[in-house]
DRENNUVEX-273813 format. One record per residue (C-alpha): residue number from 1; x, y, z; residue in one letter. Coordinates in steps of 0.25 Angstrom, whole numbers, plus 5000, padded with zeros to 4 digits. Each point is the difference from the previous one (the first is absolute). Layout:
<nodes>
[node NUM; [X; Y; Z]; "A"]
...
</nodes>
This chain:
<nodes>
[node 1; [5627; 5393; 5338]; "M"]
[node 2; [5001; 5015; 4999]; "G"]
[node 3; [4990; 5004; 4989]; "N"]
[node 4; [4991; 4992; 5007]; "Y"]
[node 5; [5002; 5008; 5012]; "R"]
[node 6; [4998; 5012; 4990]; "T"]
[node 7; [4989; 4996; 4995]; "G"]
[node 8; [4994; 4998; 5014]; "I"]
[node 9; [5002; 5013; 5005]; "E"]
[node 10; [4998; 5006; 4988]; "S"]
[node 11; [4984; 4994; 5000]; "R"]
[node 12; [5000; 5003; 5015]; "N"]
[node 13; [5003; 5014; 4998]; "K"]
[node 14; [4989; 5003; 4990]; "L"]
[node 15; [4991; 4993; 5008]; "Y"]
[node 16; [5004; 5008; 5013]; "Q"]
[node 17; [4999; 5012; 4992]; "S"]
[node 18; [4987; 4994; 4996]; "A"]
[node 19; [4992; 5000; 5014]; "K"]
[node 20; [5005; 5016; 5002]; "K"]
[node 21; [4995; 5004; 4985]; "V"]
[node 22; [4986; 4995; 5003]; "F"]
[node 23; [5000; 5002; 5016]; "F"]
[node 24; [5002; 5015; 4995]; "R"]
[node 25; [4991; 5001; 4988]; "K"]
[node 26; [4991; 4988; 4999]; "G"]
[node 27; [4999; 4991; 4991]; "Y"]
[node 28; [4995; 5005; 4989]; "S"]
[node 29; [5007; 5014; 4999]; "A"]
[node 30; [5014; 4993; 5002]; "A"]
[node 31; [5005; 4996; 4984]; "S"]
[node 32; [5013; 4990; 4999]; "V"]
[node 33; [5010; 5012; 4996]; "R"]
[node 34; [4996; 5006; 5014]; "D"]
[node 35; [5004; 4987; 5006]; "I"]
[node 36; [5013; 4997; 4991]; "V"]
[node 37; [5004; 5015; 5005]; "A"]
[node 38; [4996; 4999; 5013]; "E"]
[node 39; [5011; 4986; 5002]; "A"]
[node 40; [5010; 5010; 4989]; "D"]
[node 41; [4999; 4987; 4991]; "S"]
[node 42; [4995; 4998; 4985]; "Q"]
[node 43; [4986; 4997; 4994]; "L"]
[node 44; [5009; 4985; 4995]; "G"]
[node 45; [5002; 4996; 5012]; "L"]
[node 46; [4986; 5000; 5004]; "F"]
[node 47; [4993; 4996; 4988]; "T"]
[node 48; [5011; 4987; 5004]; "Y"]
[node 49; [4997; 4999; 5014]; "Y"]
[node 50; [4984; 5001; 4998]; "F"]
[node 51; [4990; 4998; 4992]; "K"]
[node 52; [4991; 5012; 5000]; "S"]
[node 53; [4997; 5010; 5013]; "K"]
[node 54; [4988; 4993; 5003]; "S"]
[node 55; [5007; 4989; 5001]; "D"]
[node 56; [5010; 5008; 5008]; "L"]
[node 57; [4991; 5007; 5010]; "A"]
[node 58; [4992; 4983; 5002]; "A"]
[node 59; [5014; 4995; 5007]; "E"]
[node 60; [4998; 5011; 5009]; "I"]
[node 61; [4988; 5000; 5005]; "L"]
[node 62; [5002; 4986; 5001]; "Q"]
[node 63; [5012; 5002; 5008]; "E"]
[node 64; [4993; 5010; 5008]; "F"]
[node 65; [4991; 4990; 5002]; "V"]
[node 66; [5012; 4989; 5005]; "N"]
[node 67; [5003; 5013; 5008]; "N"]
[node 68; [4988; 5000; 5011]; "V"]
[node 69; [5000; 4985; 5001]; "R"]
[node 70; [5013; 4999; 5004]; "S"]
[node 71; [4997; 5013; 5011]; "A"]
[node 72; [4990; 4994; 5006]; "I"]
[node 73; [5007; 4988; 5003]; "D"]
[node 74; [5010; 5008; 5006]; "R"]
[node 75; [4990; 5007; 5010]; "V"]
[node 76; [4991; 4988; 5003]; "Q"]
[node 77; [5009; 4988; 4998]; "P"]
[node 78; [4992; 4992; 5007]; "S"]
[node 79; [4986; 5005; 4992]; "L"]
[node 80; [4990; 4987; 5002]; "A"]
[node 81; [5010; 4991; 4989]; "M"]
[node 82; [4990; 4989; 5002]; "D"]
[node 83; [4988; 5010; 4999]; "D"]
[node 84; [5001; 5002; 4982]; "Y"]
[node 85; [4988; 5009; 4999]; "M"]
[node 86; [5004; 5009; 5010]; "L"]
[node 87; [5014; 5000; 4995]; "R"]
[node 88; [4995; 5004; 4986]; "F"]
[node 89; [4989; 5011; 5006]; "T"]
[node 90; [5011; 5004; 5007]; "V"]
[node 91; [5010; 5004; 4988]; "Y"]
[node 92; [4990; 5006; 4990]; "Y"]
[node 93; [4995; 5008; 5012]; "R"]
[node 94; [5016; 5004; 5001]; "C"]
[node 95; [5001; 5002; 4987]; "F"]
[node 96; [4991; 5012; 4997]; "Y"]
[node 97; [5002; 5003; 5012]; "N"]
[node 98; [5015; 5003; 4996]; "C"]
[node 99; [4993; 5005; 4985]; "V"]
[node 100; [4992; 5010; 5006]; "S"]
[node 101; [5013; 5004; 5010]; "A"]
[node 102; [5005; 5011; 4988]; "S"]
[node 103; [4992; 5006; 4989]; "S"]
[node 104; [5010; 4999; 4989]; "N"]
[node 105; [5000; 4985; 5004]; "I"]
[node 106; [4985; 4999; 5000]; "E"]
[node 107; [5001; 5009; 4986]; "A"]
[node 108; [5011; 4988; 4994]; "F"]
[node 109; [4989; 4988; 5005]; "Y"]
[node 110; [4988; 5008; 4994]; "S"]
[node 111; [5007; 5002; 4987]; "E"]
[node 112; [5010; 4985; 4998]; "V"]
[node 113; [4989; 4991; 5007]; "S"]
[node 114; [4992; 5002; 4988]; "M"]
[node 115; [5009; 4996; 4991]; "L"]
[node 116; [5000; 4986; 4992]; "P"]
[node 117; [5015; 4997; 5005]; "A"]
[node 118; [4995; 5002; 5013]; "F"]
[node 119; [4987; 4991; 4998]; "D"]
[node 120; [5010; 4987; 4996]; "D"]
[node 121; [5008; 5001; 5013]; "V"]
[node 122; [4991; 5002; 5010]; "N"]
[node 123; [4990; 4991; 4993]; "F"]
[node 124; [5009; 4989; 5003]; "E"]
[node 125; [5003; 5003; 5014]; "L"]
[node 126; [4986; 5002; 5004]; "R"]
[node 127; [4996; 4986; 4993]; "K"]
[node 128; [5012; 4994; 5010]; "Q"]
[node 129; [4994; 5007; 5013]; "Y"]
[node 130; [4987; 4995; 4998]; "I"]
[node 131; [5005; 4987; 4996]; "N"]
[node 132; [5005; 5000; 5015]; "E"]
[node 133; [4988; 5006; 5007]; "L"]
[node 134; [4992; 4989; 4994]; "I"]
[node 135; [5007; 4990; 5006]; "E"]
[node 136; [5000; 5007; 5013]; "Y"]
[node 137; [4986; 5000; 4999]; "C"]
[node 138; [4996; 4986; 4997]; "R"]
[node 139; [5003; 4999; 5015]; "Q"]
[node 140; [4983; 5009; 5001]; "F"]
[node 141; [4988; 4998; 4992]; "I"]
[node 142; [5003; 5004; 4989]; "H"]
[node 143; [4996; 5002; 4984]; "N"]
[node 144; [5000; 4984; 4994]; "P"]
[node 145; [5005; 5010; 4989]; "D"]
[node 146; [5013; 5003; 5004]; "I"]
[node 147; [5003; 4983; 4994]; "D"]
[node 148; [4998; 5004; 4984]; "R"]
[node 149; [5009; 5004; 4993]; "E"]
[node 150; [4997; 5013; 4995]; "Y"]
[node 151; [4995; 5007; 5016]; "F"]
[node 152; [5014; 5006; 5001]; "N"]
[node 153; [5003; 5006; 4986]; "T"]
[node 154; [4985; 5005; 5003]; "I"]
[node 155; [5001; 5005; 5012]; "L"]
[node 156; [5014; 5007; 4997]; "T"]
[node 157; [4994; 5007; 4990]; "S"]
[node 158; [4987; 5003; 5005]; "L"]
[node 159; [5008; 5008; 5012]; "T"]
[node 160; [5011; 5007; 4993]; "I"]
[node 161; [4989; 5005; 4991]; "G"]
[node 162; [4990; 5003; 5012]; "F"]
[node 163; [5012; 5004; 5007]; "E"]
[node 164; [5007; 5012; 4988]; "K"]
[node 165; [4986; 5004; 4998]; "S"]
[node 166; [4995; 5004; 5017]; "F"]
[node 167; [5014; 5005; 5002]; "Y"]
[node 168; [4998; 5009; 4990]; "K"]
[node 169; [4984; 5005; 5003]; "D"]
[node 170; [5004; 5002; 5014]; "V"]
[node 171; [5011; 5008; 4999]; "T"]
[node 172; [4993; 5008; 4988]; "E"]
[node 173; [4990; 5002; 5010]; "G"]
[node 174; [4989; 4993; 4993]; "K"]
[node 175; [4998; 4991; 5012]; "I"]
[node 176; [5000; 5006; 5012]; "P"]
[node 177; [5004; 4992; 5011]; "I"]
[node 178; [5014; 5001; 5007]; "S"]
[node 179; [5013; 4990; 4992]; "F"]
[node 180; [5002; 4992; 5012]; "D"]
[node 181; [4982; 4998; 5000]; "D"]
[node 182; [5002; 4998; 4987]; "A"]
[node 183; [5013; 4989; 4999]; "I"]
[node 184; [4990; 4994; 5012]; "D"]
[node 185; [4989; 4997; 4989]; "I"]
[node 186; [5010; 4995; 4990]; "F"]
[node 187; [5007; 4988; 5009]; "F"]
[node 188; [4982; 4999; 5002]; "K"]
[node 189; [4999; 4995; 4987]; "F"]
[node 190; [5015; 4990; 4999]; "M"]
[node 191; [4997; 4995; 5012]; "Y"]
[node 192; [4985; 4995; 4998]; "T"]
[node 193; [5003; 4996; 4987]; "Q"]
[node 194; [5011; 4989; 5007]; "I"]
[node 195; [4992; 4999; 5012]; "I"]
[node 196; [4985; 5000; 5009]; "Y"]
[node 197; [5003; 5002; 5013]; "Q"]
[node 198; [4999; 5014; 4999]; "R"]
[node 199; [5004; 5002; 5015]; "D"]
[node 200; [5014; 4993; 4996]; "I"]
[node 201; [5001; 5012; 4989]; "V"]
[node 202; [4993; 5011; 5008]; "F"]
[node 203; [5010; 4997; 5011]; "N"]
[node 204; [5014; 4998; 4992]; "R"]
[node 205; [4997; 5013; 4994]; "I"]
[node 206; [4997; 5009; 5012]; "T"]
[node 207; [5013; 4992; 5007]; "Q"]
[node 208; [5008; 5008; 4986]; "A"]
[node 209; [4994; 5012; 5000]; "R"]
[node 210; [5004; 5000; 5016]; "Q"]
[node 211; [5013; 4994; 4996]; "I"]
[node 212; [5003; 5012; 4990]; "V"]
[node 213; [4994; 5010; 5006]; "D"]
[node 214; [5012; 4999; 5013]; "S"]
[node 215; [5009; 5003; 4988]; "L"]
[node 216; [5009; 5013; 4993]; "D"]
[node 217; [5004; 5000; 4985]; "F"]
[node 218; [5008; 5008; 4992]; "K"]
[node 219; [5007; 4998; 4987]; "V"]
[node 220; [5010; 5008; 4995]; "N"]
[node 221; [5005; 5005; 4988]; "D"]
[node 222; [5008; 4987; 4997]; "N"]
[node 223; [4986; 4992; 5002]; "F"]
[node 224; [5008; 4996; 5012]; "D"]
[node 225; [4989; 4993; 5009]; "V"]
[node 226; [4999; 5004; 5016]; "V"]
[node 227; [4989; 4993; 5009]; "I"]
[node 228; [5002; 5004; 5014]; "T"]
[node 229; [4992; 4997; 5014]; "E"]
[node 230; [4993; 5011; 5003]; "K"]
[node 231; [5005; 5005; 5013]; "T"]
[node 232; [4990; 5007; 5011]; "I"]
</nodes>
């Protein structure tokens, strides 16, 4: 039991140290040796607990995604639990607001979101979201292709590819629109592949933007997320 507890503590120390190093230096500039030194640990322990630097970074980014959802649930506990489209849109917008709340987090996300290690995790998570979204949208006039076996997988692949390229082009100024407007366009693209009632799509997108505009976002160097209602 003692060795097991020590092992958990050793892994967690490296994991927490990696957050600090990635926050300060970014993904590319940070080395495994930097993380090991920050944790006052050993290189052999790093290679024992983590497959690679990229897998560790992808794990940290995935935890960050989960932290954002938990923070939203705390500040908006009754967020239209029966309206999956609205809830998913709010979660998504809040995630990008948290990313942009810190230039360090934004730089980390820009690099790590392009890694194959994160693609694997993100694909499965997005596929789950889209499957739930499809089930919710069956109550509306919808695309008959949603019943085809491949539809979920294709839409997952399309939206992830579109999202990565679109995010990069908007943040680099290649597409001269605000990021909030870019997110609106992204959701119009995704939702109109599923349902044909554009008024419902536009309504949910507008509602989500209003909800998110009423919130403040803070992220620290441990990737902790705090979301609060704005004070008037």
